[in-house]
C-alpha positions, 0 to 999 in steps of 0.5 A: 767489187761486183757487189759494189757495182750492182749496188751503185747501179740500183742506187741510181735507178728511180722508177714509177710503179703501180701496185695492182691486184685481181682477187688478191693475186698482186703484182707490181706494174711498170710502164715499159714505154717510160721506164727503161730497165736493162733486160739482163737486170730485170730478174734481180729487179723483180726479186727486189720489188717482189720481196714483201719485207724489203721491197714493194711486195707482190707475186711478181712484176709485170712490165706493160710494153708497146707492141707491133702485134697487139695493143700492148705487151704483157712481160711477166715475171714470177717473184723469183725472177723467172719469166712466166707465160701468162697470168689471168689475174695479171692480164685483167689488171693490165687492161685496167692500167692502160685504160685508167692511165689514158693509154687507150680509150678502147674497151675492147683491146688485145694484149700479147704475152709470150707470143700469145694474143688475148682479147679483153673486154673492159667493164667501166664503173664511174669512168674507170675499169672495174672488171674485165672479161678475157678470152683466154683461148683454147685449153691445151690438153695434149700431154706433150704440149702442157707439158706433162709426162704420161703414157696417154695423149692426155692426162685426164684423171691421171694417177701420180705419186707425190711425196709417198702419197697417191693422187689423181690429176688432170693436166691443162695448159692455158699458156702455162702448165697446170695440174688440177687435183680434186680432193675434199678438205681443201681448206685444211690442206698443208699446201706449203708442204705438198706444193713444192713437191708437185711443182718440181715433180719429175713428170713436169719438165717445166715445173707446174702450177698446182690447183687443189680443188673441192667441188661444192656443186655442179656450178661451184668449186673451191680452189687453192693454188701453188704457183710455180716460182711463187708459192701459194697465192690468193688467186690464179686466173689461168689456174681457175680456167684450167680448173673449170676445164678439168671439172668439165672433162671429169664430169663434175660441173657444168660449163659455167663454173664459179671458182672461189679462191682465197682472194675472191671469185672468178666466173669461168665459161668454157664454150665447148663448141668454139673451144674457148675459155672466158674468164671474168673478174675484178681488177683493182689498183692498190697504190702507186709510187716511186722507188 
């Protein structure tokens, strides 16, 4: 009976959506001011919408809501229906969504996600947003706040044993937890095999996103990412920021880093004096529809 009731509920829901992507990191976007979904129904809805075979398909769903604390709120969910704190590629697309749809005429806006306000600068091309720079705030390096279990105050070049193999990681939070692992041969890595072991390792109390990074030169790195609650994605904005910070902390790059991802390229700058990380990259609309 419960299954029948659930089915009847979904049969009577009709919802407008926009599919968007930043460097191939794709989400389903919903205008929360127009589409009213019961909060307790959102995890199931997210799983249905994110399914690439039976739904729209995406790395998750982002609801764009009104806010008293910023211009807009980003309410983000992973593909498995769990809440996420922040997504760098996702928040750039939020900026494009609200400008292109006439919800704001400002090119400098604020967006709050999980209680943290981010500052966006929108760059236009032919009257629509083409790329976005985001002030991602200060990186969090204190191990307990990332969070990651380690003996020191910070986990920089920290040893970890995963699935019987030794690695070294640098852990950074950009509002969500990241473990950055440097290695050679990133393109050939069997990320589907090792990613889940990192994500659910006992040293990460809230699980973790894991970036596998190969340094190409002092300004350029190649990155693949295993995202908590989703799996491998074509890009991760917060992961690119965490990677740049980790590179600089380990003396591997300068403060401006080009991060090459499977889905595109992001430009990251860590202003050490102000302790602020800036991310610049594209935001694209794929299609719109009703489901």
